[in-house]
N, C-alpha and C positions, 0 to 999 in steps of 0.2 A: 504494500500500500504506500501512499504518499509519505515521503520521509519527514516533511515538516508540516505538522497539523496544529492549529490553534495557537493563539497568542499565549506566551509563557504563563502569565498570571492565571489563566483559565484552563491550563493544560492538566489533564487527568494524570494520576501517577503512572498508569500504563504507558502513556506517551512519553513521559519524562524518563521512563526506564526502557525506552526503545522497543516496546512490544510491536512486532510486525503485524499482529492480528489484533484488531480492536472492534468494538461494537458501538451502537448508538449510546451506550452508557457514558461515552466521553462527552456527549452533549449534555447529559444530565449533570455531570460534574461541572461543566462550564456554566450551566444555568444556576447551579447551586452557588458557585463563586459570585456570579452577578447578583443573585438574590441577596446574599449576605453583604455584598458591596452596597446595595441600596439601603439595607438596614443599618450598616455600620458607617456609611457615607465615606468610605475609603476602601481601596482594594483589600481583599482578605489575605491574599498570598502574593505580595509584590516582590517576588524574588528577582535578583539581578542576573542570576544564571540558574541552570537546572539544579545545581547542588544546593544553593540557598532556597530554591523553590521547594525541593523535597524536605528540607529542614523545617521551613515554615509549616508545611503540611503536617509533618509528624509531631511538631511542637503542639499543634492544636488537636489533631485527631488521636495522638498517641502513636507510639511505634507499632507497626503491624505485627500481629502474631504470625507464627508459621502457617497457620490455617488460612491466613489472608493473602498468601503469596502463590496460591495455586495457578494464578493466571500468568505467572512469569515462566516463559518457555526457556529463557536463558539462565543457565546456572550462574554465570557471572553477575547477572542482574540480581539474582536472589542473594548471592554472597554480599554484593554491594549493600543491599538493603539491610541485611543482617548485621553488617559492620557499622551502620549509622548509629549515632548516639541514641540512647534509650530515653524516651519521654513518655510520661503518663498522659492519658487522655484528659483534656480539659473540658468539663461540662459546658456545653454551649449556653445553658441557662445562667451560669455564673459569669461566663466570658462576655455575654451580650444580655445583660439584665433588663434592658429597655425593650427588647423584642418580645412579642407575644409568644406564649408557650406553643401554640400550634405552628407558628412560623419557625420557631426553633426546631420543632419536631420534623418539619418538612426538610429544613436545611440539613439536619443530622442524617436524614435518610438519603439525601442527595450526595453529601460529601462523605462517602465511604471509600476507604482505600482500595478494597477489593471490588472490581467492577461487577462481579457476579452477585455481590450482596447489595449493590446500589439499587435504589428504588427505580422502577421502570416508568416510562412515560404515562402509561395507563394508570398505574398506581398513584403517580403524582397528581394526575388530573382528578382522581377520586379521593385525594387527601382532603381532610376537613378544611384546610386553608384555601383550597382551590375549587372544591366541589360546587360551590354556589355560583362560580364565575363562568360556567360553561353549560351548554345544553347539548346532550349527547345526540338527540334527534336532528339537530341542526349542523352537526359536524360531519364532514365527509372524510372518509379514509381512502387513500389511493388504492385502487384494486390490485395493483401489481408493484413489486419492488423496483427501485431505480437501479440501473446498472451503469457502472462507471468503467467498464472494460476498456473503453476508448482511451482512458488515461494511461493504460499499460502499453498501448501501441506506439512503436517508434517509427516516425516518418522519415524517410530518406529525403534528400534534397529534390530528387525527381518526383517523389510522391507529392511534395508541397507544391512544386511547379504545376503538376497535373491538377491539383485542387484549385489553384489560382486560375488556371486555364478554364476549368469547368465553370467557375464562378463568372469569369468574364464573358464566356459564351452565353450563359444564362442571362446575364445582365444585358447583353446586346440584343436579346430577343424581347427586351422590354418587360420582363416579368418581375414584379416585386422589386423595384429598383432599390428601395431603402433597405430591404432585407438582404439583397445580394451585396450591396455595398458594405453592410455590416459583416457579412461572411468574408468578403474580400479583405477588409481590414484585419480580421482575425487571422486569415491565412498569411497576410503580409507580416504580421507580428511574429507568427510561428517561423516564417521564412527568415526574418531578421535574427531571431533567436538561434535558429539552426546555423545560420551563417557565422554568428559570433562564436557559437559552440565549435563549429568545424575549424574556425581560425585559430583555436587555442593550440 
């Protein structure tokens, strides 16, 4: 998957620890960070690098137990976490006394070190803090998953030229000028990127 995901302050532990496989639980973590930022009125984990970021996380959540590290496929990552300084969990209710108990409960369920133990989107929407803010019958769910396989494809310079040629032909036939110009710009950016990459 993509090497760089999410701005550091909102990055889930599995991303900080370079897990190659991750799920939508990284989004739950990010939302939890933003949620607490709104409550706290400042970033929750403003790390300057990934080492400090992990430290801030473990200082608040407490050091993960061995049972919380099952998502780590890398033995090196597991050993790294085990070598981190040990911190006890700080109760959110004491750390953020001005927040409502149900807001704290939701945040604590979102900000869980182990992604498999983090609250899901459906569970979060049905949490007492949010349940009155949505109407299930008026919410639509996408019938099929999104696929991002195209991100894995590597285009050659000739492939990019062919894309640009196809777009220019399409444009010359007068179909959807604005849309084709947008695609043309996109292809041009890719071409420029590939050119700079090839020139290294």
